[in-house]
C-alpha positions as protocol buffer text, in pm:
chain_id: "A"
residue {
  index: 1
  type: GLU
  ca { x: 3 y: -9 z: 2 }
}
residue {
  index: 2
  type: ALA
  ca { x: 280 y: 232 z: 91 }
}
residue {
  index: 3
  type: LEU
  ca { x: 407 y: 220 z: -290 }
}
residue {
  index: 4
  type: GLN
  ca { x: 65 y: 311 z: -404 }
}
residue {
  index: 5
  type: THR
  ca { x: 17 y: 631 z: -167 }
}
residue {
  index: 6
  type: ALA
  ca { x: 356 y: 749 z: -147 }
}
residue {
  index: 7
  type: GLY
  ca { x: 331 y: 966 z: -477 }
}
residue {
  index: 8
  type: LYS
  ca { x: 142 y: 1232 z: -339 }
}
residue {
  index: 9
  type: GLY
  ca { x: 387 y: 1319 z: -57 }
}
residue {
  index: 10
  type: VAL
  ca { x: 682 y: 1294 z: -310 }
}
residue {
  index: 11
  type: VAL
  ca { x: 495 y: 1545 z: -541 }
}
residue {
  index: 12
  type: ILE
  ca { x: 411 y: 1793 z: -249 }
}
residue {
  index: 13
  type: THR
  ca { x: 745 y: 1778 z: -81 }
}
residue {
  index: 14
  type: GLY
  ca { x: 926 y: 1815 z: -405 }
}
residue {
  index: 15
  type: SER
  ca { x: 721 y: 2101 z: -544 }
}
residue {
  index: 16
  type: THR
  ca { x: 773 y: 2288 z: -205 }
}
residue {
  index: 17
  type: ILE
  ca { x: 1138 y: 2243 z: -215 }
}
residue {
  index: 18
  type: ILE
  ca { x: 1171 y: 2341 z: -593 }
}
residue {
  index: 19
  type: VAL
  ca { x: 965 y: 2654 z: -536 }
}
residue {
  index: 20
  type: SER
  ca { x: 1140 y: 2762 z: -234 }
}
residue {
  index: 21
  type: VAL
  ca { x: 1500 y: 2716 z: -361 }
}
residue {
  index: 22
  type: SER
  ca { x: 1401 y: 2866 z: -707 }
}
residue {
  index: 23
  type: LEU
  ca { x: 1346 y: 3200 z: -500 }
}
residue {
  index: 24
  type: TRP
  ca { x: 1704 y: 3193 z: -432 }
}
residue {
  index: 25
  type: GLN
  ca { x: 1754 y: 3320 z: -788 }
}
residue {
  index: 26
  type: LEU
  ca { x: 1646 y: 3658 z: -665 }
}
residue {
  index: 27
  type: SER
  ca { x: 1952 y: 3682 z: -426 }
}
residue {
  index: 28
  type: ALA
  ca { x: 2214 y: 3946 z: -477 }
}
residue {
  index: 29
  type: LEU
  ca { x: 2476 y: 3666 z: -401 }
}
residue {
  index: 30
  type: ARG
  ca { x: 2566 y: 3507 z: -725 }
}
residue {
  index: 31
  type: PHE
  ca { x: 2671 y: 3176 z: -558 }
}
residue {
  index: 32
  type: GLN
  ca { x: 2338 y: 3146 z: -372 }
}
residue {
  index: 33
  type: ALA
  ca { x: 2151 y: 3242 z: -691 }
}
residue {
  index: 34
  type: GLU
  ca { x: 2328 y: 2964 z: -906 }
}
residue {
  index: 35
  type: MET
  ca { x: 2281 y: 2710 z: -629 }
}
residue {
  index: 36
  type: GLY
  ca { x: 1906 y: 2778 z: -626 }
}
residue {
  index: 37
  type: VAL
  ca { x: 1892 y: 2675 z: -995 }
}
residue {
  index: 38
  type: LEU
  ca { x: 2097 y: 2365 z: -943 }
}
residue {
  index: 39
  type: ILE
  ca { x: 1926 y: 2245 z: -641 }
}
residue {
  index: 40
  type: ALA
  ca { x: 1581 y: 2295 z: -809 }
}
residue {
  index: 41
  type: LEU
  ca { x: 1696 y: 2092 z: -1112 }
}
residue {
  index: 42
  type: TRP
  ca { x: 1837 y: 1827 z: -898 }
}
residue {
  index: 43
  type: MET
  ca { x: 1524 y: 1809 z: -681 }
}
residue {
  index: 44
  type: ALA
  ca { x: 1325 y: 1777 z: -996 }
}
residue {
  index: 45
  type: VAL
  ca { x: 1526 y: 1487 z: -1124 }
}
residue {
  index: 46
  type: ALA
  ca { x: 1517 y: 1327 z: -768 }
}
residue {
  index: 47
  type: ALA
  ca { x: 1129 y: 1356 z: -732 }
}
residue {
  index: 48
  type: THR
  ca { x: 1084 y: 1218 z: -1093 }
}
residue {
  index: 49
  type: ALA
  ca { x: 1313 y: 920 z: -1024 }
}
residue {
  index: 50
  type: ALA
  ca { x: 1122 y: 848 z: -674 }
}
residue {
  index: 51
  type: LEU
  ca { x: 806 y: 834 z: -880 }
}
residue {
  index: 52
  type: THR
  ca { x: 931 y: 614 z: -1145 }
}
residue {
  index: 53
  type: VAL
  ca { x: 1245 y: 435 z: -1102 }
}
residue {
  index: 54
  type: ILE
  ca { x: 1207 y: 322 z: -743 }
}
residue {
  index: 55
  type: PRO
  ca { x: 849 y: 146 z: -794 }
}
residue {
  index: 56
  type: ALA
  ca { x: 979 y: -4 z: -1118 }
}
residue {
  index: 57
  type: LEU
  ca { x: 1280 y: -142 z: -946 }
}
residue {
  index: 58
  type: ALA
  ca { x: 1057 y: -277 z: -655 }
}
residue {
  index: 59
  type: LEU
  ca { x: 849 y: -454 z: -916 }
}
residue {
  index: 60
  type: VAL
  ca { x: 1140 y: -621 z: -1089 }
}
residue {
  index: 61
  type: PHE
  ca { x: 1313 y: -739 z: -776 }
}
residue {
  index: 62
  type: GLN
  ca { x: 1023 y: -796 z: -562 }
}
residue {
  index: 63
  type: PRO
  ca { x: 1201 y: -754 z: -215 }
}
residue {
  index: 64
  type: ASP
  ca { x: 1052 y: -973 z: 58 }
}
residue {
  index: 65
  type: PHE
  ca { x: 1021 y: -666 z: 300 }
}
residue {
  index: 66
  type: ILE
  ca { x: 775 y: -514 z: 40 }
}
residue {
  index: 67
  type: PHE
  ca { x: 601 y: -831 z: -98 }
}
residue {
  index: 68
  type: ALA
  ca { x: 621 y: -1069 z: 195 }
}
residue {
  index: 69
  type: GLY
  ca { x: 234 y: -1050 z: 243 }
}
residue {
  index: 70
  type: ALA
  ca { x: 135 y: -1084 z: -115 }
}
residue {
  index: 71
  type: ALA
  ca { x: -45 y: -1379 z: -217 }
}
residue {
  index: 72
  type: GLU
  ca { x: 113 y: -1398 z: -573 }
}
residue {
  index: 73
  type: PRO
  ca { x: 365 y: -1180 z: -731 }
}
residue {
  index: 74
  type: LEU
  ca { x: 240 y: -839 z: -881 }
}
residue {
  index: 75
  type: ALA
  ca { x: 411 y: -876 z: -1223 }
}
residue {
  index: 76
  type: ARG
  ca { x: 604 y: -1141 z: -1411 }
}
């Protein structure tokens, strides 16, 4: 069930961080402004990976700590 409901939290958290560090671009400090762009891009990549790659890997490898209670494998 956690794999099915975690997406909303990832989207909300990722969006909040992306918006907040994007505001660093308005800083007079050049380093801070550049880091705001880089952190926002990296957070977008991390959130996208968390929503796509991690669930796909869980279905491929089907670790016991996730699928121990399942009656049958979800995908073959």
